[in-house]
C-alpha positions in Angstrom: 90.8 2.3 -145.1 91.8 2.4 -141.4 89.2 5.4 -140.8 86.4 3.3 -142.2 87.5 0.3 -139.8 87.6 2.7 -136.9 84.2 4.1 -137.6 82.9 0.5 -137.8 84.3 -0.2 -134.5 82.9 2.9 -132.9 79.5 2.1 -134.2 79.6 -1.5 -132.9 80.6 -0.2 -129.5 77.9 2.4 -129.4 75.3 -0.1 -130.5 76.1 -2.4 -127.5 75.3 0.3 -125.1 72.0 0.0 -123.3 71.6 3.7 -122.7 70.4 6.0 -125.7 73.0 7.8 -127.7 72.0 10.3 -130.3 73.9 12.9 -132.4 72.3 15.9 -133.7 73.6 19.2 -135.2 73.3 22.7 -133.7 69.7 23.1 -135.1 68.7 19.9 -133.3 68.4 18.0 -136.5 69.2 14.1 -135.9 72.1 12.5 -137.8 72.6 9.2 -135.8 71.2 7.2 -133.0 72.4 3.9 -131.5 70.5 0.7 -131.4 69.1 1.3 -127.9 67.5 4.5 -129.0 66.1 3.0 -132.3 64.5 0.2 -130.2 63.1 2.3 -127.5 61.4 4.9 -129.9 60.5 2.0 -132.3 62.1 3.8 -135.4 64.7 3.0 -138.0 67.9 5.3 -138.5 66.4 6.2 -142.0 63.1 7.4 -140.2 64.9 9.7 -137.8 67.6 11.3 -139.9 66.7 14.8 -140.7 64.1 15.1 -138.0 64.5 17.3 -134.9 65.5 15.6 -131.6 62.4 17.3 -129.8 59.9 15.8 -132.3 61.4 12.4 -131.7 60.9 12.9 -127.9 57.2 13.9 -128.5 57.5 17.6 -128.2 56.5 20.4 -130.5 59.5 22.6 -129.9 62.9 22.4 -128.1 63.1 21.8 -124.4 62.7 25.0 -122.5 66.0 24.4 -120.6 67.9 23.0 -123.6 71.5 23.0 -122.7 72.6 23.6 -126.3 70.7 26.8 -126.7 71.7 28.1 -123.3 74.9 29.8 -122.3 76.1 27.2 -119.9 76.3 23.5 -120.4 75.4 21.3 -117.2 77.9 18.4 -117.5 76.0 16.5 -114.8 72.9 16.2 -117.0 69.2 17.0 -116.3 66.2 14.9 -115.6 63.9 14.9 -118.6 60.6 13.3 -119.0 60.4 12.1 -122.6 56.7 12.2 -123.8 57.1 9.8 -126.4 58.1 7.1 -124.0 56.6 8.2 -120.7 59.9 7.7 -119.0 62.3 10.1 -117.3 66.0 10.1 -118.3 69.1 11.9 -117.3 70.2 13.8 -120.4 73.8 14.6 -120.9 74.8 16.8 -123.8 78.3 17.2 -125.1 78.9 19.7 -128.0 81.5 19.2 -130.6 82.9 22.5 -132.0 84.1 23.4 -135.4 85.5 26.9 -136.1 84.4 28.1 -132.6 80.7 27.1 -133.1 78.7 24.1 -132.1 78.8 21.7 -135.0 77.4 18.5 -133.5 75.9 17.4 -130.2 76.2 14.0 -128.5 73.3 13.3 -126.2 73.5 10.4 -123.7 70.3 9.5 -122.2 70.2 7.3 -119.2 66.9 6.0 -117.7 66.2 7.2 -114.2 65.7 4.1 -112.0 62.1 3.5 -111.0 60.4 5.2 -113.9 57.9 3.3 -116.0 56.0 3.8 -119.1 52.7 5.4 -118.3 
């Protein structure tokens, strides 16, 4: 019972963050996104679960410099233009490992100041 309560608390906290937080697996398949992300992309959680993160972003394939498929993760994040929004974000990716392999990835997207939807 305590685990369910802790998960509820975590969901509330993540939903109160104005930055976009999304979680996907090692194959880029989305499993969760916070309220800010759902609002920005004008989707529901049910609509995005099972889709690839790059399709949500308006791309046909993964980003060329995808940190998750590369050999070195850049903790400082990278600037990314998200075609679906027309805005630029700093993208920070944090992998979660299971049995020595990437299991899930938490992505944190922070809007770069001064970028506007085109």
